[in-house]
N, C-alpha and C positions, 0 to 999 in steps of 0.2 A: 505493498500499500506506501509506501516512502516512498520507494522507487517511481513510484505514480506521479505521487503529487511531484516530485524534484523532475521527472521527467515532461511532465505536461506542463510548468511550469515554466523551462528552456525551451520548448515550443513556441509557445505565447510570445513571451519576450522575443522568442528572434524570428517569428512571421507575422509581429503585429506594425513592423515600419516597412515590411513589404506590401500585405494584406490593402487594398481599397477601402479607402471611409470614403464612404460619398456624402455627399455635401446637401442633398433633397433628401428631405425626411423621407421620402415615397419611396429612393433605392432604399434607403438605409433599412426599411422594414422588410423590404425584395430581401435585401442581406442574410438577413436577420431569418427571414423563412426558411432561405436553401441553408442556411446552415445550421438549424434544427432539422431540415429533412436530413441534411450530409451527416451529422450526428445518431440520428437513426438508422441511417440505411449501414457505417461503420458499425453501429449496436448491435445489426444484422447479422453484418459476417461475424466480429468476432462471437456474438452469443452462438452460434449455430457451430460454430469450431470446436465448440466443446474444449476450450482449452480454461476454464474457467472463468466464472465471473469475480469483478471488483466487487467491491461493498455492496454501494449501491442496487447494482443488475443483480449479488446475490440475495441483499433482501427482495429485490421486487421477482426474482423467479424464484426465492422458496416462500411466497404468502401467496404468488400465481399457484404454483403445486398444492401449497395446503387450503387454500380455499378454491380454487377451479375459475377464478375470473379470470375474467380476459389481460390478458399484457397491458392491455392501453391502460384500463383504469387503474387497477393495481401501483403503474408507475406514475401515471398521473396524481394518484393521491400522494405518493413518496414524495415527487416533486414540490406538488401545491404547499405539504406539511413543511417538508427543508424551505421554503419561501417566506414560508407565517411564521417558523421560529425564528429567522433570520431578519423580517419586518421585527418580530418582536423585541431583536435584541437589538434593534437600531440601528440593520443593515437597510440598505437603498433601493429601493423597488420598483423599478423601472419597464416600459415598454418590453422592450428584448428579455427581462427575468418572465413578466409573465407568458412571453411567445412563448417561451422556453416553458417552459414550467405545466403551460396546459397543452403543448404540441408535443413532448418529448414523448410521452405515451402513446398516441396514437401515432407518431415515426416510427417509434424503436417497435412497433407490431406490422406495419409497413412494412421495413426495414428487412424483417425475419423471414415476411413474407415472398419479397421479393429477392433476397436471397436461397431464402429453396424452392421458389418456384423457375429461378432463372441459371444460378448458379449450382443446385445439387446434382 
């Protein structure tokens, strides 16, 4: 888990200067939506590879197996709960945060579907 945190922070630091930052609010929203889709697709690839989920994805898959509820619902509940706790503790919640919290569950589900349908 610690390596996960370190690697992600390094990648963010290295990619931020080269990634586009649109000035238009509409393009910022579009970029955020595309990013949530790409994270969902990436999750679909690594979850179906059976290499072991990370902490949040492990919680998601465990709760899904336990409750037999859809991945989209379970992941959305986890993310919205995390955002709520973060906000309660003084964090900033913006449109991108809400797009991710409410969109990642359906996108992980879609990502798993796409990978299973076209890559397995």
